[in-house]
C-alpha positions, 0 to 999 in steps of 0.5 A: 137224188139220182136213182140207181137202176136195177135189173132183175135176172130170172128164169127157171133152174138151169136156164142160164142166169149165172151165164148171163150174169157173168157175161155182163160182169166180164164184157168191156162196157165200162160200167160197174155193177153190184150183184145180189144172188139168191140161192135155193138150199143151204149151201152157196154155189152160185156166189162162187160161180160169179166171176170178177165181182168178189167185193160186190156180191151179196148172197142170200140163201135158203129161201124164196127172195120174195118170202123169207129173205125179202127183209134181207133184200131191202136191207142189202139195197139200203146198204148199197144205196148209201154207197151211191156213186161207187157203181152204175147199177144193181143186178139181182139174180133170183133163185130159179124157183122164185116168182118175180112178182113179189121181187118187183113189188119190193121196188114199189111197196118199200118207200125208201127203195122206191125213192132211191132206185128204179126197176129198169127191167125184168130179164127172163132166161128161158131154156128152149129145150125144157121150157114146155115141160116146165110150163106144164108143171111149174107155176114159177116158170109161167110167172117168170115169162109173164112178167118178163120185159126181155126174154133170152130164149137160150140153148137154141142149139139144143132144139130143132127149128120146128121146136123153136118155133113152137116154143116161141108161140107158147111164150107169145101166148103168155107174154105178147109184148116182151122182146125175145132174143134167141141165144146160145150160152146167153150171147147177146148184145148187152145194150139190148138187155141193160138200160132199157127202161122197159118195166111197165107197171101198167102192163103188170097191173093188167096181169095182176091187178093186186100187184101192189098189195098182194102178198100171197103167191104159189110155191112148188113145195114138191121141189126140195134141195139136197146139199152134200159136202166133204173136205176129203178129195173125190175120185174123179172116175167114180164120181163121174160114173155115179153122176152119169148113172144117176142122171140117166136113171133119175134125170127127169126128177133132178131139175138142177145139179151143180157143184164145185168139187175137189178131185184127187190129184188135181190142183183146179176146181172141178165145176159140174152143172146139169139140167135133167140128164144134160151134164157138163163138167170142167176144171176151172180156176186153181184152188187158192193156197189157203183155200179150204178144198171143200167139195159142195154138190147140190141137187134140186128136184122132186122125189129125191132121197138125201140119205141115199145120195149122201151114201152114194156121194161118200162112196166117191171119196178117194 
């Protein structure tokens, strides 16, 4: 029986995983992929940010992919394997707070998954601007780099040449063997990312000898998500003014902000994304004629007050 190749896309919050995923799904390479997206928080955003794959996206919410939803992952993989031949591979985009070790472990400890799939590689997207800070306060960021077979050192345009060299030295001190590609917006030859047969179990066992039997792993329990939503249109000027002030004042605590918003007087969805104080927003696709124009905004960070954010968000309703 032919095995299905699986690529795990990992990287800390806001590094660019969804950008890479969309690049894979839209480039003309003649292959079709099933996609599994794992999110942190009760409101799904990433699924709607994945393009051109509506019928092949499977979403898992509200938990580390290696804990509360691992059963979901095995169940989804089982369903996909029954459809063998309708796609060329599986892409798993983990939440930015996932330790990739138990994700990879799934492909060795579950007998049916191990027999029907093979783990091609772990691809880690790294934010060149913020990675040094993240390595100082996040166990997950360290594990994501340590377990990588391929690293996309992304957002290189946001740092100087000296800072980039420092970041590469730090990465190499953690993982001496991964292939590193410097990228902006994850622009990379996909042949250098997919179909590499790069996952090396012996290397992983050298890092974590208990890899095949260990179930416990660390989480940054200080990180929480606040999910806001409304069916009423938002005032664009008030909204952007509030978000700019919020990120300027609280950006260090806000690891990731993302939202799909309905702006009064506009027929297109407004997508906003931020990492710390760096924010970008733009109008994207039109709202469908029968689509509920619900605004969804998610903050992931430390020391965040959900009640306060809800009040401020409500004040932006038109």
